[in-house]
N, C-alpha and C positions, 0 to 999 in steps of 0.2 A: 281586168274589167270584164264583166259578164257580157254575153252577147246581147242580153236584154238591155243592160245599161248603155251599151254602145248604140243600139238602135234608138233609144230615147235621146241620147246626146245628139246624134245626127239629125234627128227630127226637130229637136228644140233649137239647135244651132247649125243650120244647114250651111252657113258660110264658113264654118270651121272644119278642119280636117281632124278626124279621129281615126287612130289605128290601133289594132290589137296586136301587140308584138311580144315575143319572148322577153321576159324581164332581164335576162342575163345577156343574151347575144344582141338584142335589139337590132335585128337584121334589116337594116334600111340604109340607103345612101342619103336620105333626106336629113336636113338639119332642122331643128325645131327651136322656136323661141321659148317654149316651155314644155315641161312634162309634168304629168300628174298621176299619182297612184293612190288609191285608197285601200289600205290594208292588203297590199299585194306583196310587197317586198319582205314581209315577215315569213313568207314561205321559203325564203332562201337561207342557206347556211351563211355564216359570216364570210367565208371565202367567196361564195357566189354573189353575195351582196357587194363585196368589194369589186368583183369583176363587173357587176352591173354599174356601179358608180363610175368606174373607169370608162365604160362604154358610153354612159350618159354624158360624160364630159366631152366625148367626141361628137355626139349627135345634138347636143344643145349648143346653140350659137353663142359666140362670145358675148357675155353680158346677159345671156338667156338665163332662165330660172327653172327650178322645179319646186313642186309641192308634193310631199309624200307623207303618209301617215303610217305609224308603226305602233305595235303593242309594246307597252312598257312592263317590265317585270323580270323575273329570274327563272322562268320555266320554259320548257321545250317539250313538245309532244307531237305525236303523229296521229292524225285522224283520217281514216279512209285513204291512207297512202299519202296524205299531204302533211308536210312539216309546218308546225306553228312555233315560231321562235319569238319569244318575248325578250326585249332588249333592255340592257342597263343604259339609262339615259346618257350618262357620261361617256361610256365606251362608244355608243352609237354616234353621238355628236363628234367625238374625236375622229372616228372613221370617216364620217361625211366631210369633216373639215380638211381632211387630207386632199380632197378633190374639189371642194366647193367652199365658197364663203357663206356661212350661215347668216341669213338676214334676220330670221325670227323663228321662234319656236312657241308652241302653244300646247300645254298639257291639258287634257280634257277627259271627261268621263264618257266611256262607251258603255261599260257595265258597272265598273267601280270607279271611285274618285281617282283621277290621275293614272288611269290604266292605259292611256293612249297619248301619243304625241304627234303633232303636225310640225313638219320641218319645212321651212321655205329657205331656199339657198340659191345663190347666184354663181354662174359659171364664169369666174374671172381668174381662176388659177391657170397657170401655164400648163400645157399638155406635156 
């Protein structure tokens, strides 16, 4: 989440708590009912994504949920030092389902038809 987006969220929804955390370590002792990321986790390698999902499982309350968006495809590149990893839909959902119950997915167009996916999942797997 960019600093500008964080400022806008806090201004629009002052009753909610918004935090900017490292996507892998998620260094906080707080538990959350939900987590949201918009095209953030595609900057992680598969191994780092799996570490993030394990950590998310610990910080999302039992029966809490997440909503994350990812790029779909079969490419990987680095731009200005940042990794951009496009995911195979099946492999991505299999990885997520190791830690969460997937409630819904929605493929959508960011630039090209079906180049993106929204995944909504529930934390009801045992830790």
